[in-house]
N, C-alpha and C positions, 0 to 999 in steps of 0.2 A: 163333310169331308173329316177323314180321319188328322187329328196334329196331332203330332208326335211328341210335343211339349205339353200338350195336356198333361196335368198333374192325374187325372182322373182315370187314365189309361194305363196300363200295364207298362213296364221300365223296359224300354230298350235297349241294345248297345247303341252308344253314341255313336261310334265309328258309321253303324247303318245307317242310323237318322243324317249325317252330314253329307254324307256321300249323293244320297238323292237330294239335300235342300242345295248342295251346292251344285252338282249338276244343272237345277231347275234355275238356279240364278243366273250361271253361267249360259243356258240355254236362252232365257229370257231377255238379256243385255243382248245377247248377237243379236234376238228377233228386234229388239227394238231400236239397234243400231241397223239392222236392214232396214226398218224403215224409213228412220231416218236418211240415211244414205238415198234411198228411191226421191223420199221428197225432195232435199237438199237439191238432188241431180237433175230433179225436175225442175227445180227455181230456176238453176242454173242454166238449163237447158232453154227455156222461157225468155230472159233475161238476154241472153248471149240473140238468139233467134230476133227478138226483139230491136235492140240497139244494131243487128245488122241491118235488118229491114228496115229502122226507122226511115231511113232517104227517101224510099221508093213509094211508101204507103200513102203520100198525098196523091200520087197520079196512079197508085195502085188500086187504090180502096175506094177512091173518092169519086164524083161525076166532076165532068171538067170545069164545071161552075163552081165546085166548090162547095153544094147547098146541101150535100148528102151523100150518100155510100153507093156504091155502084152495087150489080149484081154480087160481084166478087168479096164486095166490102160486107156484106151482108153475108154471105157465106160463112167467112172467114169468121165474122162475131158469132153466129149461130153454132159453127161447127165443133168447139167445144165442149156446149152442152149436149149437141148429140153424144161426143164420146161418151161421156158424164152418164148419162142414160144407159149407152150400150154397156158398158161396164158393170153400171148396179144391176138392172135387168137380168142378164146374161153373165153374171157371174158361175152361178152352178152347172153353166153349161161350157161355157171355155175352160180351157187350158190355161196354165199360169203361164207357157209363151205367149199366147194369144193377147192374156192383160197386160202383159209388160209390152209389146207390140202396142196395144192400144196407148198404154200411159205414153208412153214416147210421142204417139202420134199429138195425143192431146195437150203434152207440156210443150211442141211444137206449134202447133195448130194455135194456141192459146201466146206465143209470142208471136206471130203474125199480129191477130188482134190488140196484142199490149204495144205493138210498135206505134201505134194512135197518140199513147200518152206524150209521146218527144213533141209531136206537132200542139201540144197542148203547154207544155210545161217545160222549164228549162231542165236541161240533166243534172244541175248542181241539188236541186231541190227534189227533183226522183233520188238521185244518188242519198242525199241524207235523211229522207222517209224510208229509203229501205233498207237503212243501218239501223234507223230507228225502230221500225216493227222489226228487224232480224233479232233486235236486244230484246224486245219486248216479248216477241214469241219463244224464246229461247227461255225465257223467267220463267212465264207459263204455264210453257210444256214442262219442263221440271218440277213447277209445282204440282203440276195434275199427276205427274209419274211418280212422285216422293209423299203427296200428301195421304195420308190416312183417311181424311174426312171422304165420304161416298156421293160423288159426285152426279149419281143416277139420276137423281131429284132433278136436277139441271136441264137433263136432255128436253124435255117436252115444253118447257120454257122457254127456250132457246129455240128451240125447233120455229114455235109460235111468233119466237121474234123476229126470225128470218124472214117468215110469211108476211108480217106485218110489216117491216122494213120493203118487200116487193111493192106489196100495194099502196105504201107510202110513194117510193119511188115512180109509178104508174101513176100516180096521181098527178105530183110536183110534173111531170111532163107535159101536161094542160098548165097548171098554175104558173110554173115557172117560177116559183119563190126563193130568192137566196136564202132568205131566213130558215125556209123549211126545209133547204136544200143540206144546210149548216146542221141544224137537227137530225138531221138523217144521217150525216155523216158520222156525228158522236155518237148516236145509237148503233151503227152498222160497227164503228171500233169497237162498242164495249160488247156489243153479242158474239162478236168472231173472238175476241179475248175468249168471253166463257168459253165458247166452244172448243176453242182451243186446248184449254186444261180438261176440258170434259172430253173431248174425242181421246187425246194422250193418255186418260186413265180407262178410256172404254179399248182403247188399241192394247194396251199392257193386260185387261182384265182378258183378254181373247185367245192369249196366250197358252193359257190353260184347257182350253177347249180344241187347240189347233195345234198344238204340238206335238209333233209326229207323225201329221196328218198329210194329206195332200193338199188341205185345206190351208196349209201353212203359209207358203209362198203366195197364193192367192189374197190371203189376210194381209199380208207386208205390204202387197202393191194398194190395197183398196185403203189401209189405213194410212199408204202416204199420198196417197190422193186427197184422202180427206183433210188432214194437216196443210197439203198443196194448197186447198182449196179456202182453207183458215186462214194461212199466212195470205195469200193472195187479195182476198177480202179485205181484211186488216189493212193491208198497203195500199189498196185503190182508197178506201175511204179516210184514212190519212191524210192521203195526196191531196184530198179538198181542201185538208183546215192547213199543211205545212207547205202545199208546192205552190210556186211561183209561177202564173201564169206569162204566157210570152208576149 
């Protein structure tokens, strides 16, 4: 890609250079702001739905004996994964409007699923964890946006870490080891903290490829979804440390 500030290239008029760069900077800021707005709105929607549904979660999602989830509970638990897969694999076929609809539906159903944390943890500890994660997420995402360091090499390592976490969590479902649970939570916080910075830089880098195309709106939504998932997973793993159980 040509660099207008490269001294090895012919000199050009400063005004002619500054306008495209200024326009790109404005466009990039607008693009990233849209991503953050979608992400924050999705988190807010999830939180509101979770709080409103919490008083009904026990009766609606669990069997009468309280020993496990009923069919509706399993649907609510697994539906968010279905939405994520549909959005990821159907990205090229779906319109921007359809992706928007699926994103808001995902955030709503995730709120129904998240309502169960109010059955396990006190409202104060949930709020404290939320604000702690919000501050950490903001700092990590800002660093990912501004750093000159190429974070692309982190991708494979972090994805492998997520796979390892899932395997460890499945194993611990049978072992029921509190110590292993704490280790999994600690690793989960660190892995999704890294993914927050990595995904932010990746979303930023996509702008030059999608600016002015039909894919730009879709990229905004999928970028918001990725950051939403990073935030949510950091919150859930950290809640295991900071949360006061009822």
